[in-house]
N, C-alpha and C positions, 0 to 999 in steps of 0.2 A: 606480220611483216615477213616476206619471203627471205629465205636464207641468202646471205651475200655470197657471191662467188669470189675467186681470188682477186681480180682487179678491183672489184667493189670493196672487198675487205681492206685492201690497201688504202683506198680512197676514204673509207669510213674511219679507219684508224688515224690517217693523216689529219683528217678534219678534227677529230677529237683531240689529237696532240696539239694542234694549233691553239685551240681554246684552252687546253690544260696549261700549256706553256705560258700563254698570255696571263692566265689567272695566277700562276705561281710567280711569274716575273712582276706582276702587279701587286704581289703580296696580299692578295684578297682571299682569305680563307673561305669566305662565303661563296665566292665564284668557283673555287676549287670544289667545294662540296656539291655544287650542282652537277658536277661531272663524275661523281662516284656514287655507287649504289649505297643505300642506307645501311646495308650490312657488309660494306666493303672491308677487306683486310688491306691495310697499308703497312708494309714492312720497310723500315729504314735501316740500311746497313751503312752507317757513318755519314751519309751525304748531308743530311739536314741536322743531325744531332751529335755526330761523332760518337755514337754508341749503336749497339744493336737493339732494335725494339720493334714490337708488333703492336699495331693500333687497329682496333676492330670497332666499326660502327662510327656514326657521325660525330658523337661527342668526343670520342677518343681521338679521331682524326683532326677534328677542329682544335683540340688542345695541342696536338703535335704541330699543326700549321701555325697557330697563333704564337707558339713559343719558339719557332725556328725559322720562319720565312724571312724575317728581317735580318737575322744574323747570317744565314747561309748565303743569301743573295744568289739563289739559283736562277740561271738564265741560259739562253742559247739552246733551247730545246730543238732537236732535229730527229727526224725519222731515221732509224738504222735499217738499211735495206739489204744487207748481206744475206740475212735469213729472215723470212716473214715479211709483213704480217701474214698470218695463216689462220684458217678456220679449223676449229676443233669441235667435234661433236656434231650431231645431226638433229636430234630432237630439240635441244636448247643450245644452239651453236654459240660458241665463244670465239671472239677474234683476239688472238694473241699477237702482240707486237712489241718491238724493242725500240728504245730511243737513247740518244745521248744528250747530255747537258753539262754545264759546268757550274761550280760555285766559286766563291772568292778564293778558295784554297785548293780545289780539287777538280779533276776531270772525272765525270760520272757517267753511269749507264743506268737505264731503267727498263722496267717491264710493266706492261699493263695488259689486263685481260678484260675485254669489253663484253658486256651482255646487253641484250635488247630489253629495255623496260618501258612499256607503254609507248612503243614506237621510236624511242631514242636510245642511243648507245652510251652506256655509262660503264665505269670501271667497277668490276667486282673484286679486283685485286690490283694493287700497285706496289712495285718495289723500286726504291731509289737507293743506289749504292755507289760508293766511291770505287774508281778503278785505279787512279794514280793521284798522288799529291803533286801539285804544281811545283816545279823545281827539283823534284825528287822522283821523277818518272822511272818506271822499270826499264832496264836495258834490253828492250825487245825491238824487233823489226828494224826500223830506221835508226834506232838508238843502240843497236847491238855494238859490242866492242870491236875495234879493228883487229885485235890479236897481236901477237908478237911480230915485231919488225926488226930487220937487221939494218942498223944505221951506220953508214960508213964513217970512219974516224973515231968511233967510240971504243973504249978499252974493255968494256964489259963483254965477257964471253958466256954469261949465263943464258940458258934457254928457258923455255916455258916450264919444263919440269923442275929446273933449279928454282925458279921463282915460286912455283907451287909449294915446294918443300919449305921455303922460307915463310910463305904465307900461312901454311898449316901450323908451323911451329910456334907462332906468336912469341918469338923470343924477345923482341924489342917493342912490343905494343900490346895493348889490352883489347880483348874482344869487347865490342859494344853490347853484345847479347851472348849469353851462354844458354844452350839448349841441352836439357838432360834427356837423352834417349834418341837413338837413330832409327826408330821405327817410322811408320808412314807419317805420323804427325810431326816428328822432329825434322824429317827430310823435307816435308812440304813447306813448313814455315821457314826453314833455313834457305830453301831455294828462293822464296819470295823476298826474304830479307836481303839476300845477295844481289838480286836483280834491282832492289831499291837502293843499293849502295851502302848497306849496313854490314859491318864486319862481325860475323857471327861464328861461334864455335860450338859444335856438338860434342858432348861427352857421352860415350857409349861404353858401358861396363863390359860388354862381351868382346870376344876376339875379333869379330868381323861385323860390318854393317849387314843387317839382315838376320842375325842370329836369333832375334826374338821370334822369328818364324822358323828358321832353320832347325832350331833345337826342340820344336814341338813334336807331337807324336807323329809317327811314321806315315800314317794314312791321311793326314790332314789335307783337305782341299778347301779353298775359299768357296763360300756359298754365293757370294755376289758375282754377277756376270762381268765380263771384260769391259762392257760399255760404261760401267760405273766405276771401274777400279784403277784407272790410270792416275799417275801422279801429275802434278801441274807442270805444264810446258814440255812434257816429253811423252807423247802418246805411245801406246803399245804398237808393235808391228802388226800389220794386217793379218799375219798368220797366227797371232796369239790365240790360244784356246779360250773358249767361253768361260771355263772355270779353271783357276790357276792352282797348281800344286804348290804346297807351302815352300818347297825348296826352290822352285822356279821363281816364285815371287821374292824369296830372300835374295837370290842371285840378281834379280832385276833391281832390287833396292841398292845393292852394292854397286851395280853399274850406273844407276841413277846418280848416286853420290859422286862418282868419278866424273860423269858426263857434265853434271851441273857445277862442278868444281866447288863442292861443299867442303868446308873445313871440319874434319872429324878426328877426334882422338879416340881410338879404341883401347880397351883394357884400362879405362879411366874411371876412377872411383872418387866421387865427391864425398868426403867424409866429415867435413865441418863447414859451416857457413854462418854468416851474419850480415845484416843489412844496416847501413849507416844512413839514416833518413836525412841528416844534415848535408851529407855529401852526395846523396842520391846514388850510392853505389853499393854493390855486394862485395863481400870478401869471401872467396871460395877456396878452400884448401883441397887439392886434388892429388891423388896418387896416380902416377903413370909409370909405364915400364922404364922411362928415362929418368925417373925420380919425382920428387914432390914439386908441385907448382902452386903458386897463389895467383888467382885470377880476380880481377875487380871490374866486372861488367856493370853496366847501368841497369840492365834488365835480365831476368832469369825466367826461362820457360821450362815447365815440367811437362815432358812429352813421353812419359814412360808407358802410357796407354792404360786401358782398363784392366789389363791382366798383370799388373806389376805387383800387386799386393794380395797374396793368397789369403783366403779365408779358411783357416784350419782350426776348428774348435779343438779344445783339449779333451778328447774323449777318454773317460776312465779306462784303465786296464790296457792301454795300447802297448805299454812297455812289456806286458806279460804275453802278448800275442806271439805265438810260435812261428807264424808265417811272415810275409812281407806286407807292408802297408805304405802308401805314399799318396800325396796330393796329385790330382789329375794333371797338373802342370809338369810333373816329373815323368809322366808316362811317355815312353819312346816307342815301344813296339811290343806286341804280344807274341812275337815269334818263338820265344822260349817257354811259353806257358801251355803248350799242348798237354791235355789230360789233367790240368790243374783246376781246382775249384776257385772261382773268382767271384767276389761280391763287389759291385760298383754302387757306391753310395751317392745318390743323386740321379736326376732324370731330365737334365737339359742337354744342350748341344754336346759338350765335352763328354758327359756320361754316356750318351748314345754312341758317339763316334768311337769311344774307347771300348765300350761293350761289343760293338760290331767287330772292331779290330781283334779283340780277344777271342770272340766266337769263331771268327774266320781262321784264327790261328790254332783252333782245336781245344780251347778251354771250355769248361762248363760254367756259364756266366749267369749270375742272378743280379738284376737291377733292383735296388731298393728305392721306391718312390714314396716319399713322405707326403708331399702335397701335389696338387695338379700341375700339369705342364701344357703349354700351348703348342700344338702340333700343326705343321703345314708340310706339304710335299714341295720338293724343289721345283718340279715341273709346273705346278699350278700356283704355288705361293710366291715365288720370286718374280714372275711377270706381273702379278698383282701389285707387289710392293714397288717395283721400279717403273711400272706403267709404260707409256708409249715413248718416253723420253730417252731412257737408257736401255735401248734395244737395237737389234739389227734394223737399219733403215731409219733410226730415230734422228733427231737433230744433231748437228755437230756438237761436240762435248761442251764448248764454251756457252752455247745457247741452251743446251740441256741443263747446265749448271745454273744459268740465269733463271730459267723457268723453275728449277727446284728451289732456288733461294727466294723466288717470288711466291712460294707456297709456304706460309708461316707454319711453325710447328703445331699450333692449335688446329689449323685447318688440315694439316697432314693427319692428325688424329681423327678429325671428323670424317675425312675421306676413307680412313682405314677401316672404319666400322663396316661400310658397305663392301670394301674389298675383302675383309675377313669373312663376311657372310658368303660371298661368291666363291672364295677359295674353299670354304668348308663344304659347299654344295658339290664342287668338283672333286673334292677329296672324300666324298661321303663313304665310299666303300672302305677306304683305309681307316677312317675314323670309326666306322661301325665295327670293324675287325678289332681295333684297339679296345673299344668299349666291351666287346664280348669277352676279353680276357681280364677285364677289371682295371685297365689302365685309365687313370683319371686325367681328364682334359679340361681346359678352359678356353675362353675366347679372348683372353687378354684383359687388361684393365679397362672396364667399361665397354668391352666388346671391340677394342682397338687392335687386338691380335699382337703380332710380332712387333709392330712399330710402337705400340704402347709400352711393351716391356723394354724394348731397346732404348726408348727415351727416358723411361722411369729408372731403370737400373742396369741396362746392358745385358740382361739375361732373363731366364725364365721360359725359354722356348726351345724347340728343336725343329730344324729343317730336315725333313726325312730324306736321307740318301740310302736307306736300306734297313736301318735298325728297327724302325717301327714295324716293318714287315716281319723281321725276326721275332719281335715280341708278339705280334699277332699270331704267328705260327708256333708260338711257345718254344722256339729254339733258344731265345734268350728268356730266362725265367723272370718272373715279376714277383717281388714282395712289396705289396702296396699297403699304404695306410699308416705306417709307423716308421719313424726315423731311427737312426743308430743311437742306442743308449750307452753301450759300452763294448769294449773288446773282451773276448775270453781267450784263454790259451789256445783254443782251436778254431776260433772264428769270431762272430759278432753276435751281440744280443740286441734285439730291437726293443723299442719302447713298450710294445705290447706283449713282451715276454718270449717271442719267437727267437730261436737260435739258428743261425746259419753257419755251417762249417765253411772254412775258407783257407786256401793256401796264400791267396793274395787279396787284399782289400784296397780298392782305389777310391779315394775320397774326393769325389767331384763336387766339392762343397763351395765352389765359386770363388769370388774375389771381393776384396773390400773396395770401398770408394777411393777414388784418386786422391781425395783430401788426406786419406790416411797414409798414402805414399809421401805426400808433402810433409806430414807429421814425422814420419820416420827419417826422412832425409834432411829436412830443414828445421824441425822442432815444433813444439806446441804453439809458440808465439805466432809463427807464420800461419800454420794450419788453422788456428782458431779465428784468424781474421778472414778466412775464405769461406765461401758458401759450399755446400755439398755439391759435388759434380754430378750432373744429370738431373732429370726432373724438369718439368716446364714451370717457370715462374709466372708471377702475375703479369709480367711484361711480355709473356709469350715466347721467351727465349730459354735456351738450355742453361741450367744452372752451372755457373763456373767456367764454362768453356768459351774460348775465342774472344774474351773481353776482360776488363778489369776484374780482379778477383776479390778486391777488398784489401789485399796486402800490397803495399807500394812496390812497384818494380817486379812484380811476380805474376806469372800467367800460366794457365793450364791449356794444353793442346792435346787433343785426342779424338777418337772416334773412328768409324769405318773409313775406308779409302775415299769414298765419295764425299763424306763430310769434310775430311781434312783437305781434300783438293779445293773445295769451295771456300772454306772458312780460314784456311791458313793465310790467305791474302788479307783478309780483314784484320786478323790479329797482327800481322806484320805492319799493315797500314797504321794501326793505332800506335805501335811502338815507334815507327818513323815520325808520326805526327808529334808525339811527345818529345822524342829526342831532338827533333829539329825545331822545336818551339812553336809549332803550328797550334797545338792545344796544350793546356797546362797538365802537369803530372797530377 
């Protein structure tokens, strides 16, 4: 069959959608199955199940449909024409299109990717997701607030700023949700909750919103491009650079919190907590500059991010070391290290960035690599990861996000294998130069590259912005094959007996799982009820994030900017649905 052109693509997608909608509204799983490919991925983001789940193949999809079509009462399917349908690919073209529908409790959107099988168009991927809960819609567009009005004859002289001070103080009311951490995850979920009418408060231990980025090392620049990195509802200006400096993104976060009217307490320390299952409320004891407060929200979100809990092994002899040693999270700048001998323990992103910073500051740097690292260049690797959606000339962000959410994580990993191979071919000269000096590389878990590591544990790779070249040119020295065994008075001892002299040792030993942050802040009882954060489960979703954790009234929020922009809405929708009685706790 010849490839469809634009108008024909619209006609073919509309025809498929009519049949699909009729089958779903008719609650006929067998009819729906005739419209999807045998190896179709169907991802449901709350619309049919009020959970996040991925269903692959006819048997799994049939189980989804049989268990959900009666209860969801999905209906009123309509083609969405603001963007698409469009044709993607040339050899085996896919028609991508978007649609709207509703259920008994929610307004929804969907995505379908159609492929031609034996002359007929069927879906190779379907996503069904909730956009708004009926009666609790987000205050957007036509539902935006009127704003402050001056009413003649009233005695109140308070203005908008006065009312915001009262709102943030929570003097005479309880927050319905408390969020720990004002990084990208905390801000994104708070913005969604506010627009859904939920009274939320963010507790941030630092002096200012954005300090989680602002206080990191001097040279840090985000690796993800501007098209993937905006926070929800407030896009970057058109002049924003492709890659953001850490201080620039920190200031943007602070501006975002103000513009979105988010309630944030800075210098706030949550030091004790308990959950009353009978009352369905937390008791949180918080130290603030104004004194101690007790808060009793119904839900608590941990949004401290993947870098909240440093992994710092207790290396023998550290107290005897005559120089300076610290974890990579404490590195600020190498400006005062010229002429010093520095050993960096570790060989992933932070280790490379810090080694480059120290070398460029005039230090004599050695990197200790115990195990292999996945390496990609920024210029070749990042486009392969973000594809045609998050790039200059790509779809509008809301549609790019829909397309991303319609690609389940198991399929992301399948696609990553070929992307990793293609990136390695383009990076062949760089990788060969690293091989020549003995740097050990890998292709990621099962050949899935950076995405495999990011989903498995949030690290294990380096995106080259210069340090790989320094290693290949032997400007940054390499001690490969053995990890740190102990400190000596003058340096470090490696496990194979080698001794390296050092004035400074940077321990780029990574971070612990977010569940361990929950353990530190909330205790063993809560942490032990939760799954490990990250890793892809049998249901095809990320462990722990964006959904029920196993501990009542407790949620994890985290991930890169693109992830939190997409999934903060889904986490917020679940909380609203529970608090408003749409679904049971």
